[in-house]
C-alpha positions in Angstrom: 1.0 -25.6 0.0 -1.3 -26.5 2.3 -0.7 -28.7 4.8 -2.6 -30.0 7.9 -2.6 -29.2 10.9 0.6 -30.5 13.2 2.5 -31.6 10.0 4.3 -28.3 9.3 7.4 -28.6 8.0 10.8 -28.2 10.4 10.8 -24.9 11.6 14.7 -23.6 10.8 15.1 -19.8 11.0 14.7 -18.5 14.9 13.7 -14.4 14.7 13.1 -12.5 17.5 9.7 -10.4 16.9 7.4 -7.8 19.0 4.1 -7.9 19.1 1.5 -6.2 21.4 0.4 -7.4 24.4 -3.3 -8.2 23.4 -1.9 -10.2 19.4 0.5 -12.2 21.5 -2.4 -13.3 23.7 -5.1 -13.8 21.1 -2.4 -15.7 19.6 -1.2 -17.9 22.2 -5.0 -19.0 22.9 -5.5 -19.9 18.9 -2.5 -21.7 19.8 -4.2 -24.0 22.3 -7.6 -24.7 20.8 -5.4 -26.0 17.7 -3.0 -27.9 19.6 -0.2 -26.0 17.8 3.0 -24.4 19.3 2.6 -21.0 19.2 5.7 -21.0 16.8 3.9 -23.5 15.0 0.7 -21.7 14.7 2.6 -18.1 13.8 4.0 -20.2 11.0 0.4 -21.1 9.9 -0.9 -17.9 9.7 2.0 -16.5 8.0 1.3 -19.2 5.3 -1.8 -18.1 5.5 -1.8 -14.8 5.0 0.7 -15.2 2.2 -1.3 -17.0 0.1 -4.6 -15.1 0.9 -2.3 -11.8 -0.6 -1.1 -14.1 -3.7 -4.2 -14.9 -4.6 -5.6 -11.6 -4.0 -2.7 -10.3 -6.8 -3.7 -12.8 -8.9 -7.7 -12.2 -8.7 -6.8 -8.4 -9.4 -4.8 -9.3 -12.5 -7.5 -11.0 -13.6 -10.2 -8.6 -13.1 -8.2 -5.8 -14.5 -7.3 -8.5 -17.7 -11.4 -8.5 -18.2 -11.6 -12.2 -17.6 -14.5 -12.8 -15.4 -14.8 -16.4 -15.3 -17.1 -16.1 -11.8 -19.9 -14.6 -14.1 -19.2 -16.6 -17.2 -18.9 -20.2 -14.5 -22.8 -19.1 -13.3 -23.4 -18.1 -16.9 -23.1 -21.2 -18.2 -24.6 -23.3 -14.9 -27.6 -21.1 -15.7 -27.1 -22.3 -19.5 -27.4 -26.3 -18.1 -29.8 -25.5 -16.2 -32.1 -24.1 -19.2 -31.0 -27.0 -21.7 -31.7 -29.5 -18.4 -35.4 -28.5 -18.7 -35.7 -28.3 -21.8 -34.4 -31.9 -22.5 -35.2 -33.3 -18.8 -38.5 -31.2 -18.3 -37.0 -30.1 -15.3 -36.4 -34.0 -13.8 -33.3 -34.3 -12.5 -30.5 -36.4 -14.6 -29.9 -40.2 -13.7 -26.8 -40.9 -12.3 
């Protein structure tokens, strides 16, 4: 779930965390820059990290399964271009 900035769900859990001084300083700077509280910024950062991990695991599973969708999509785009060249002489299609 991706939410626009400033529209994060209500925070419901309070936790005590420890950070390196440099890390928390940078987090505070980014939170101020984005107009968020430190808590909201950290919540968003954790959510984004979680999504990246999920998507990376999915990409690994797709790769292990031998499903190379990116290569297939690029091949399809190339084929569409070839057909377009043959049918339209390389001219763009009319909208």
